[in-house]
C-alpha atoms as one frame of an Amber mdcrd trajectory, in Angstrom:
protein
  -0.202  44.174  59.144   0.464  43.287  62.751   3.703  41.955  64.235   2.464
  38.384  64.248   1.957  38.437  60.486   5.468  39.737  59.950   6.903  36.816
  61.902   5.098  34.316  59.672   6.294  35.876  56.381   9.619  33.942  55.995
   7.853  30.626  56.359   5.410  31.600  53.641   8.237  32.578  51.284   9.966
  29.311  51.989   6.757  27.465  51.248   6.357  29.328  47.966   9.957  28.492
  46.984   9.497  24.767  47.605   6.218  24.788  45.732   7.285  26.749  42.601
  11.081  26.382  42.485  11.015  24.373  39.229   9.107  27.120  37.412  11.404
  29.782  38.877  14.592  28.022  37.812  13.353  27.403  34.279  12.321  31.024
  33.966  15.693  32.252  35.176  17.504  29.961  32.726  15.341  31.183  29.863
  16.077  34.812  30.725  19.850  34.115  30.894  19.765  32.349  27.508  17.952
  35.313  25.910  20.482  37.747  27.308  23.380  35.560  26.106  21.964  35.344
  22.571  21.483  39.063  22.469  25.108  39.649  23.455  26.278  37.118  20.877
  24.260  38.860  18.163  25.795  42.198  19.042  29.344  40.769  19.013  28.981
  39.652  15.370  28.813  43.263  14.289  32.521  43.735  14.743  35.593  41.548
  14.212  38.525  41.365  16.599  42.083  40.217  15.927  42.967  37.762  18.686
  46.294  37.652  20.517  48.837  34.912  19.618  48.469  31.496  21.257  50.485
  30.920  24.395  54.006  29.568  23.724  53.812  30.756  20.109  57.024  32.296
  18.772  55.009  35.174  17.214  55.435  38.498  19.041  52.325  39.826  20.748
  50.497  42.751  19.107  47.655  44.905  20.459  44.165  43.923  19.528  42.972
  45.535  16.329  39.258  46.194  15.989  38.084  46.164  12.410  34.670  47.453
  11.660  32.680  45.187   9.389  32.155  46.837   6.009  29.224  46.123   3.723
  30.107  43.899   0.810  28.388  44.186  -2.542  28.134  40.684  -3.967  25.456
  38.176  -4.725  25.347  35.417  -2.107  25.409  31.772  -3.213  22.198  29.839
  -3.034  21.728  28.193   0.306  21.618  24.766  -1.345  25.120  25.108  -2.855
  28.013  23.814  -0.732  30.912  26.068   0.110  33.734  25.599  -2.371  37.376
  25.978  -1.306  39.866  26.531  -4.122  43.629  26.792  -4.173  46.599  24.497
  -3.564  49.217  24.093  -0.875  52.454  25.789  -1.819  55.472  23.527  -1.327
  58.193  24.696   0.964  61.182  26.179  -0.764  64.258  24.317   0.471  66.458
  27.232  -0.518  64.707  29.424   2.025  66.301  27.503   4.883  69.160  29.412
   6.518  72.664  28.271   5.693  74.536  26.844   8.685  78.227  27.602   8.814
  78.761  27.682  12.607  77.809  25.157  15.278  77.138  26.122  18.889  77.680
  23.102  21.182  75.301  23.191  24.148  76.119  20.643  26.852  73.525  19.541
  29.420  74.294  17.360  32.406  72.682  16.217  35.618  74.513  15.136  38.738
  74.015  14.333  42.380  77.546  13.553  43.531  79.417  15.642  40.968  80.728
  12.834  38.732  78.615  13.751  35.719  79.658  17.372  36.025  83.315  16.375
  35.854  82.745  14.416  32.660  80.628  17.230  31.200  83.457  19.660  31.824
  85.867  17.164  30.253  83.547  17.009  27.250  83.553  20.810  27.014  87.364
  20.885  27.114  87.520  18.929  23.859  85.999  21.923  22.077  88.693  24.291
  23.356  90.031  26.370  21.797  86.988  27.124  19.644  87.286  27.229  15.869
  85.528  29.186  13.169  83.107  26.324  12.586  82.609  24.993  16.142  82.170
  27.712  18.772  82.972  27.595  22.463  80.532  25.258  24.243  77.827  26.302
  26.690  77.439  24.232  29.856  74.058  23.830  31.610  73.053  21.898  34.711
  69.608  20.396  34.090  68.685  20.878  37.743  69.096  24.653  37.313  67.748
  24.972  33.782  64.330  26.237  32.756  63.202  23.507  30.361  60.937  25.866
  28.429  63.981  27.898  27.364  65.642  24.987  25.589  63.192  22.138  24.998
  60.076  23.861  23.644  61.972  25.539  20.801  65.677  25.969  20.036  67.329
  29.012  21.608  67.918  31.949  19.317  71.447  32.544  18.088  73.138  35.863
  17.497  73.583  35.008  13.816  71.102  33.228  11.588  73.900  31.023  10.234
  74.636  29.590  13.712  72.765  26.491  14.880  72.791  24.760  18.261  73.949
  21.172  18.710  72.730  19.600  21.967  75.001  17.248  23.908  73.873  15.355
  27.011  75.804  13.649  29.795  73.171  11.548  31.537  73.765   9.267  34.559
  71.394   6.558  35.741  70.091   6.271  39.290  67.892   3.729  41.052  66.080
   6.501  42.967  63.663   9.258  41.936  65.578  12.411  41.006  64.979  15.595
  39.074  66.109  13.670  36.001  62.742  11.925  36.119  61.085  15.343  35.901
  63.177  16.187  32.861  62.171  12.946  31.145  58.542  13.616  31.982  58.870
  17.091  30.454  60.226  15.640  27.213  57.434  13.086  27.115  54.725  15.686
  27.794  56.155  18.023  25.166  55.967  15.282  22.574  52.339  14.472  23.407
  51.173  18.090  23.792  48.815  18.791  20.881  49.437  22.540  21.204  53.114
  22.139  20.322  54.592  21.219  16.969  55.347  17.532  16.375  59.089  18.236
  16.176  59.608  21.517  18.018  63.387  21.065  18.190  63.850  20.366  14.485
  65.689  23.683  14.215  68.678  22.133  15.998  71.671  21.087  13.955  71.593
  17.769  15.795  72.002  16.093  19.156  73.947  13.283  20.816  73.698  11.553
  24.193  76.378   9.951  26.368  75.217   7.813  29.283  77.058   6.931  32.476
  76.387   3.824  34.516  77.888   1.142  36.689  77.919  -2.395  35.291  78.515
  -3.782  38.757  74.968  -2.726  39.635  73.436  -3.167  36.169  75.432  -5.678
  34.087  73.508  -5.124  30.842  71.379  -2.475  29.161  68.324  -4.692  29.548
  68.848  -4.673  33.314  69.141  -0.895  33.536  72.653   0.072  32.458  72.352
   3.542  30.908  68.548   3.369  31.066  68.017   7.126  31.511  70.396   7.968
  28.672  68.463   5.597  26.413  65.212   7.376  27.333  66.657  10.842  26.678
  68.017   9.642  23.339  64.612   8.226  22.378  62.584  11.334  23.217  65.096
  13.732  21.645  64.852  11.713  18.444  61.109  12.396  18.384  61.353  16.067
  19.333  64.103  16.869  16.811  62.611  14.971  13.898  65.330  12.299  14.169
  68.368  14.526  14.129  70.542  12.115  16.051  74.003  13.347  15.121  75.954
  10.457  16.629  75.064   7.075  18.155  74.309   6.798  21.844  77.524   6.408
  23.844  77.691   4.486  27.114  80.517   4.509  29.671  81.059   2.275  32.684
  82.326   4.382  35.598  83.704   1.222  37.168  85.814   0.291  34.143  89.532
   0.462  34.867  91.120  -1.171  31.813  91.557   0.259  28.303  91.541   3.824
  29.561  88.244   3.551  31.446  85.286   5.813  30.878  87.608   8.721  29.995
  88.731   6.863  26.891  85.129   6.042  25.939  84.013   9.656  26.208  87.107
  10.833  24.306  86.362   8.486  21.414  82.709   9.485  21.438  83.537  13.201
  21.502  85.962  12.872  18.594  83.169  11.395  16.490  80.704  14.099  17.584
  83.182  16.860  16.784  83.750  15.431  13.311  79.983  15.456  12.734  79.774
  19.107  13.841  82.567  20.122  11.486  80.821  18.294   8.680  77.573  20.133
   9.432  79.385  23.466   9.300  80.702  22.495   5.856  77.209  21.753   4.620
  77.516  17.966   4.586  74.391  17.423   6.696  73.483  14.427   8.826  72.679
  12.220   5.827  69.434  10.549   4.802  68.674   6.859   5.090  67.621   4.866
   2.044  66.018   1.458   1.761  68.541  -1.255   2.471  71.066   1.169   3.933
  70.061   1.376   7.570  68.067   4.615   7.567  66.434   5.708  10.805  63.048
   4.775   9.388  64.096   1.136   9.724  64.257   1.331  13.499  61.923  -0.847
  15.511  62.808   1.092  18.662  61.116   4.380  17.765  58.320   3.249  15.439
  55.703   1.125  17.118  53.786   0.285  13.958  56.609  -0.038  11.447  57.081
  -2.972   9.146  60.115  -5.166   8.746  63.075  -2.847   8.818  65.574  -5.050
   7.077  63.758  -6.319   4.053  67.001  -6.883   2.249  68.968  -9.943   3.261
  72.602 -10.773   3.239  73.801 -13.411   0.831  74.897 -15.462   3.806  71.668
 -15.175   5.727  69.235 -18.071   5.704  66.428 -16.471   7.657  63.085 -16.899
   5.877  61.234 -13.700   5.095  57.890 -13.116   6.825  54.755 -14.571   5.297
  53.166 -11.214   4.573  54.695  -9.953   1.360  53.407  -7.453  -1.100  52.627
  -9.142  -4.425  54.076  -7.142  -7.300  53.914  -7.508 -11.019  56.893  -8.824
 -12.917  59.328  -6.075 -13.766  60.991  -5.439 -17.090  64.211  -6.839 -15.676
  62.781 -10.337 -15.028  64.338 -12.814 -17.414  62.166 -14.882 -19.739  63.915
 -18.061 -18.688  62.308 -17.629 -15.284  58.990 -18.607 -16.825  60.012 -22.210
 -17.396  63.019 -24.503 -17.147  65.579 -23.162 -19.659  67.592 -24.973 -22.268
  71.258 -24.014 -21.739  72.616 -22.364 -24.857  76.067 -20.896 -25.269  74.932
 -17.946 -27.312  78.233 -16.086 -27.031  80.497 -18.788 -28.440  78.357 -19.905
 -31.396  78.726 -17.923 -34.597  76.762 -18.537 -37.815  78.593 -19.788 -40.858
  79.574 -17.389 -43.580  81.322 -14.068 -43.459  82.309 -13.084 -39.937  80.778
  -9.849 -38.709  82.790  -7.536 -36.463  81.729  -7.631 -32.807  79.663  -4.673
 -31.587  81.491  -1.986 -29.627  81.516  -2.564 -25.846  78.904  -0.835 -23.770
  78.188  -0.324 -20.063  77.080  -3.452 -18.225  74.554  -1.449 -16.173  73.683
   1.855 -17.898  72.571   4.601 -15.542  69.154   5.030 -17.145  68.420   1.319
 -17.512  65.691  -0.602 -15.633  68.446  -2.835 -14.205  70.148   0.187 -12.626
  66.882   1.440 -11.158  65.957  -1.980  -9.800  69.339  -2.576  -8.150  69.483
   0.870  -6.561  65.969   0.418  -5.174  67.189  -2.774  -3.499  69.912  -0.771
  -1.715  72.856  -1.335  -4.072  75.293   1.444  -4.874  76.427   1.039  -8.483
  80.146   1.770  -8.865  81.252   2.775 -12.355  79.546   0.765 -15.065  79.748
  -2.817 -13.734  80.559  -2.909  -9.990  78.468  -2.571  -6.860  78.492  -2.375
  -3.063  75.722  -2.886  -0.517  75.592  -2.811   3.246  74.959  -6.252   4.666
  72.103  -7.060   7.034  74.617  -8.593   9.388  76.626  -5.345   9.366  73.577
  -3.516  10.686  73.051  -6.259  13.248  76.664  -6.163  14.472  76.625  -2.359
  14.792  73.698  -2.714  17.209  75.204  -5.590  19.200  72.767  -8.128  17.770
  75.241 -10.636  16.392  77.561 -11.145  13.427  77.209 -13.619  10.586  78.636
 -17.135  10.534  82.007 -15.824   9.278  82.647 -14.453  12.763  81.981 -17.819
  14.401  83.998 -19.726  11.803  86.834 -17.363  10.814  86.803 -14.405  13.233
  85.363 -11.756  10.876  83.357  -9.112  12.742  80.497  -8.127  10.409  80.662
  -4.404  11.177  84.249  -4.379   9.832  83.330  -6.125   6.588  82.457  -4.613
   3.188  80.341  -6.670   0.792  80.998  -5.764  -2.826  81.553  -7.137  -6.321
  83.559  -5.892  -9.322  81.147  -7.650 -11.704  77.382  -7.506 -11.463  77.116
 -10.032 -14.297  76.828 -13.774 -13.731  76.860 -16.836 -16.000  74.204 -18.662
 -13.942  70.567 -18.017 -13.050  70.351 -20.018  -9.838  66.871 -20.909  -8.609
  67.686 -19.660  -5.095  69.325 -16.386  -6.123  68.034 -13.674  -3.771  68.946
 -10.801  -6.114  65.490 -10.940  -7.712  66.905 -11.738 -11.158  67.850  -8.129
 -11.833  71.564  -8.551 -12.466  72.778  -9.031 -16.075  73.984 -12.408 -17.381
  76.620 -13.477 -19.891  79.230 -16.117 -20.650  82.026 -13.808 -21.850  83.004
 -10.271 -20.909  81.603  -8.008 -23.650  81.259  -4.721 -21.739  83.473  -1.738
 -21.048  86.083  -2.331 -18.346  86.554   0.149 -15.496  90.101   0.476 -14.096
  90.643  -1.260 -10.737  91.561   1.940  -8.889  88.193   3.478  -9.842  86.385
   0.325  -8.732  88.254   0.143  -5.420  87.744   3.817  -4.576  84.053   3.645
  -5.498  83.490   0.558  -3.353  84.999   2.198  -0.281  83.147   5.467  -0.820
  79.805   3.714  -1.247  80.374   1.504   1.809  81.361   4.378   4.097  78.347
   6.424   2.998  76.044   3.587   3.969  77.817   3.109   7.308  77.383   6.826
   8.071  73.664   6.438   7.454  73.577   4.042  10.415  74.624   6.655  12.974
  71.034   7.833  13.334  69.666   4.345  13.973  68.714   3.683  17.622  70.824
   1.077  19.353  73.967   1.539  17.269  76.962   1.210  19.586  79.337   4.146
  19.399  82.502   2.063  19.675  81.414  -0.290  16.897  80.370   2.634  14.717
  83.849   4.120  15.101  85.445   0.753  14.269  83.230   0.345  11.204  84.742
   3.460   9.653  87.881   1.409   8.944  87.246  -1.510   6.587  89.181  -4.616
   7.619  87.537  -7.334   5.501  85.988  -7.508   2.042  83.573 -10.219   0.907
  83.557 -10.277  -2.894  80.294 -12.174  -2.996  77.574  -9.582  -3.313  76.084
 -10.470  -6.686  77.357 -11.662 -10.042  80.718 -13.331 -10.605  83.670 -11.380
  -9.091  86.311 -13.568 -10.767  84.758 -12.557 -14.108  86.312  -9.050 -13.781
  89.405  -8.875 -16.052  91.493  -6.988 -13.437  90.533  -9.064 -10.404  94.166
  -9.638  -9.340  94.918  -5.905  -9.390  91.812  -5.234  -7.294  92.824  -7.897
  -4.755  96.293  -6.330  -4.527  94.742  -2.947  -3.708  92.701  -4.536  -0.926
  95.764  -6.249   0.502  97.872  -3.065   0.304  95.463  -1.479   2.778  95.459
  -4.636   4.933  91.904  -5.549   3.982  91.390  -9.301   3.886  89.697 -10.789
   0.818  87.006 -13.484   0.660  86.226 -14.295  -2.955  83.311 -16.492  -4.078
  83.055 -18.030  -7.560  80.582 -20.478  -9.124  83.028 -22.902 -10.806  82.185
 -21.803 -14.360  85.351 -19.853 -15.242  88.326 -22.234 -14.940  90.780 -20.018
 -16.859  90.172 -17.082 -14.542  90.345 -19.377 -11.504  93.708 -20.730 -12.632
  95.123 -17.200 -13.047  93.830 -16.025  -9.646  96.493 -14.532  -7.386  96.711
 -14.478  -3.575  93.419 -14.247  -1.700  92.754 -14.683   2.004  90.052 -17.295
   1.434  88.739 -18.750  -1.813  85.154 -20.020  -2.004  83.671 -22.189  -4.738
  79.893 -22.677  -4.776  79.058 -26.384  -5.133  75.301 -26.437  -5.620  74.950
 -29.984  -7.008  76.876 -33.248  -7.158  75.906 -34.300 -10.693  75.252 -32.801
 -14.088  71.461 -33.018 -14.083  71.082 -31.445 -10.650  73.517 -28.651 -11.534
  71.474 -27.844 -14.656  68.239 -27.677 -12.639  69.626 -25.638  -9.739  72.218
 -23.258 -11.225  70.609 -23.025 -14.691  73.988 -22.254 -16.329  74.331 -20.440
 -19.645  77.464 -22.274 -20.759  76.850 -25.295 -22.994  79.861 -27.083 -21.470
  78.971 -26.146 -17.915  79.727 -29.576 -16.433  83.164 -29.795 -18.059  83.970
 -26.324 -16.726  82.741 -27.347 -13.288  84.947 -30.479 -13.166  87.977 -28.571
 -14.414  87.517 -26.041 -11.589  87.539 -28.935  -9.112  90.925 -30.057 -10.445
  92.310 -26.509 -10.310  91.089 -26.162  -6.742  93.001 -29.314  -5.788  96.264
 -27.776  -7.003  95.549 -24.484  -5.220  95.027 -26.115  -1.835  98.745 -25.640
  -1.128  98.683 -21.887  -1.904  95.104 -20.857  -1.072  92.747 -21.419   1.808
  89.971 -23.201  -0.138  86.322 -23.667   0.846  83.430 -25.621  -0.662  80.091
 -23.850  -0.166  77.121 -26.233  -0.357  73.677 -24.614  -0.501  71.034 -27.224
   0.303  67.673 -26.994  -1.495  65.132 -29.596  -0.431  63.808 -31.463  -3.432
  66.869 -30.526  -5.522  70.189 -31.517  -3.967  69.685 -33.100  -0.525  68.101
 -36.475  -1.063  70.681 -39.214  -1.608  73.387 -36.786  -2.778  75.780 -36.991
   0.188  77.803 -39.641  -1.660  78.051 -37.449  -4.755  79.268 -34.480  -2.726
  81.809 -36.718  -0.998  83.201 -37.641  -4.438  83.641 -33.946  -5.285  85.375
 -33.289  -1.956  87.700 -36.225  -2.604  88.518 -34.751  -6.017  89.245 -31.158
  -4.911  90.343 -31.725  -1.263  89.246 -28.291   0.032  90.342 -27.182   3.463
  86.763 -26.497   4.559  83.230 -27.453   3.551  80.410 -25.042   4.474  76.910
 -26.530   4.402  74.007 -24.098   4.656  70.277 -24.147   4.025  68.840 -22.121
   1.182  67.308 -18.686   1.725  63.858 -18.259   0.219  62.851 -14.680  -0.596
  59.439 -15.307  -2.129  60.308 -13.613  -5.412  58.710 -14.170  -8.783  62.062
 -15.450  -9.990  62.075 -18.238  -7.432  58.431 -19.083  -8.046  59.011 -19.339
 -11.808  61.810 -21.805 -11.144  59.581 -23.994  -8.998  61.048 -22.888  -5.637
  58.826 -22.392  -2.591  58.985 -22.523   1.188  58.748 -26.304   0.914  62.286
 -26.275  -0.495  63.791 -24.608   2.594  65.323 -27.250   4.895  65.035 -27.111
   8.666  68.197 -26.922  10.710  67.695 -30.529  11.816  67.706 -31.594   8.173
  70.903 -29.649   7.486  72.512 -31.271  10.550  71.468 -34.738   9.412  72.919
 -34.098   5.943  76.238 -32.937   7.439  76.491 -36.090   9.528  75.797 -38.191
   6.424  78.430 -36.288   4.460  80.967 -36.692   7.269  80.355 -40.451   7.296
  80.641 -40.642   3.491  83.989 -38.836   3.630  85.308 -41.206   6.299  84.400
 -44.176   4.120  86.722 -42.697   1.485  89.539 -42.280   3.969  89.090 -38.497
   4.293  89.282 -37.216   7.857  86.876 -34.257   7.895  85.111 -33.316  11.128
  82.473 -30.823  12.280  84.507 -27.824  13.435  81.853 -25.146  14.073  78.242
 -24.171  13.540  76.065 -21.073  13.338  72.498 -22.166  13.871  71.152 -18.634
  13.347  72.364 -18.854   9.712  71.516 -22.549   9.396  75.170 -23.161   8.552
  77.661 -25.863   9.661  81.407 -26.076   8.968  83.386 -29.240   8.147  87.183
 -28.964   8.219  90.200 -31.106   7.321  91.262 -32.554  10.655  94.855 -33.131
   9.560  95.381 -29.459   8.691  93.174 -27.515  11.108  92.926 -29.623  14.267
  95.587 -29.065  16.923  96.286 -31.509  19.772  95.912 -30.225  23.310  98.864
 -29.392  25.559 100.542 -32.199  27.467  99.042 -30.881  30.679  95.584 -31.915
  29.485  93.927 -34.427  31.842  94.205 -38.033  30.677  90.482 -38.493  31.324
  89.589 -36.045  28.564  87.452 -37.430  25.750  88.629 -37.773  22.151  87.322
 -34.354  21.056  88.755 -32.799  24.208  92.247 -34.019  23.330  92.554 -31.073
  20.963  90.809 -28.037  19.520  89.789 -26.903  16.069  91.662 -23.890  14.697
  89.493 -22.402  11.971  90.132 -18.740  12.817  92.452 -16.690  10.612  95.482
 -14.703  11.766  94.997 -11.749   9.414  98.182  -9.972  10.494 100.152 -13.129
   9.703  98.525 -13.307   6.253  99.710  -9.809   5.375 103.191 -10.537   6.748
 103.415 -13.597   4.527 102.144 -11.614   1.558 104.599  -8.760   2.056 107.555
 -11.099   2.537 107.456 -12.076  -1.123 108.038 -15.728  -0.269 105.770 -18.647
  -1.059 103.338 -19.524   1.733 100.339 -21.743   2.356  97.083 -21.560   4.327
  98.669 -23.230   7.377 101.015 -20.247   7.728  98.254 -17.883   8.822  96.094
 -20.106  11.015  95.287 -18.276  14.252  96.918 -19.454  17.463  93.641 -19.107
  19.342  91.250 -22.031  18.820  87.720 -21.809  17.495  85.539 -20.397  20.330
  83.772 -22.899  22.528  80.413 -21.240  21.871  80.927 -21.849  18.121  81.693
 -25.557  18.466  79.292 -28.328  17.434  76.238 -28.389  19.673  76.683 -24.873
  21.093  74.710 -22.875  18.503  77.498 -20.527  17.414  75.982 -17.202  18.530
  78.416 -14.813  20.236  77.304 -14.608  23.901  78.478 -10.989  24.089  75.712
  -9.978  21.703  71.958 -10.190  22.091  69.840 -12.207  19.697  66.584 -10.510
  18.614  63.729 -11.339  16.300  62.815  -9.325  13.209  60.942  -6.800  15.349
  63.954  -6.169  17.580  62.551  -8.109  20.539  65.088 -10.158  22.546  65.075
 -13.898  22.018  66.497 -16.768  23.978  69.966 -18.128  23.484  70.346 -20.209
  20.342  70.621 -23.887  20.920  71.620 -26.524  18.437  68.727 -27.716  16.349
  66.630 -24.576  16.903
């Protein structure tokens, strides 16, 4: 081959490549596939033990090669599916290590040093260390390896020691390393390679946020925003082991001790939780109706209605979607049709008298009634009493508003306990929201628990339910701390409280601890009403203005129900000088609204109560209500309640009674009428002459609770005017203002903020 041929060779190769490159590539791929299959076939002849997955807590071990041994068994037919047998073994709760020591671990982040100062102040509260709570560890998040603390809990020297994470988190309007920390928490939660709750081994956690309300006036505008985010993601990573509610401090606050006082109060609560954990008390578990963390709308995007149970004073209609259930064994037969009132306890057949049966428990522990009430969130105290956390208590703890009693009388809902010493009632009202599960009777025929047992059980049950709220997102630390001291008691939960034979002794125990008493009765027990001792405020339910309507609405068991009702009106008139008396009118459209304002005015003229509360009925969609003929069509709108109140006010004026509209709470569909002569105070002489008639004075419906206890302890006779508060009814609670506290935030049932309440909404 000459030199010229050699020079042409590359062009020929290039030509061959362009002409046959498809065949060459396919051939090469086929050869590679054959080689790969051959290697795969050879690798099946031996089995290797793989190394642990990255980030796994299992210690690494060298690879172990196990030669495959021949197995002598008959293989299944190829047509038969593979069958997997066995069952999952439940975890043994006793295998969990016992915690008797808590290691506080404090994390902080700072740019200017302020957060570090407060973190060091927080650490000083745990000095000197105790046997249960060890000396705290302090970590700067900017110098911390997140994988050491936030992928899995750090290991302790002793298995009985558990870490409790504390965070001091500021908020900035610039990008900082705190954003990286939040992103790490978020990524850890969404990382499929990591356990759903990798920090569940912690004893608990708590977050305290720092902010400046001058820059961010509210939480919605950014106050404590980063602390809220840390609290949210730690709840997910720890399996909801929030040990104490989120605390927030305003660094610009100068009064009431400033942020130092806030962090001191918060730390005292956290330390008490740690000591309780070391004693084996645990963080507590939420139950239905008691504010468990599962009721939060802030951490569960697809959860249902968190607060399915309603307060007796709430008039919010339940959502349309309700699960239809079969009638329970505790539903009463008289719910099937309109009953015929029969006094079956006072009628005895002729002939030889038989001895009465021995008394028994009103609500036996193993009875369907007990099971039904406890499922609804009630705590049964003794054999006939109960306590239940109110929906408004949960709302007030989260800064979402108190019930109408706060607007009318100054009762903060998170300081109020709702209880009853008698679960039995002598009526079966068509609008009763207790689902017809409580017992009924006209005379007391059950065992009687002593009042000290009832009082102690009520407080214990209430505090347990309040403690369950500390894991709920949004609970304000200062209100949680205040709620651990009961200041008011509403004896209106269920049943007839005045029915309890030792009601006066129970009221005295409440007053001895400076707990105000609000007692509600249904005007069917005049003897007990006449013997009633001092009470802060006495309610009487007035559900109808005539005998026929009262029979249809209250469905009383007493044969002489109307005579009892009228006698209670006369007793109430005599007690107006010694008790602060209130008529409670529950309006049910189609039952007691149409053309009954005049009848109600006659009852007011007969009893002369100090106040008249008018509220719309609450419909719960129960089988009990449906059997009585009650539906959503019977629930009045707020405009209808307002129109009825105006008609009642006019009817009272025609009888020479000067009652005026003193306050309203549109959120509860409730309006308050008050005796102008007793509870309206003229304005000071410095008031401008141009002021209108209503501006010439102010309503004073609030209660001076300290004055009430001073009057009670003096031993002298006193009346309701002696403990009227000096401060007037708030402007925001007056007629036409809606009655919702502007310091709180109104939300819907999903926790989403709503606009300010206006009258008529």
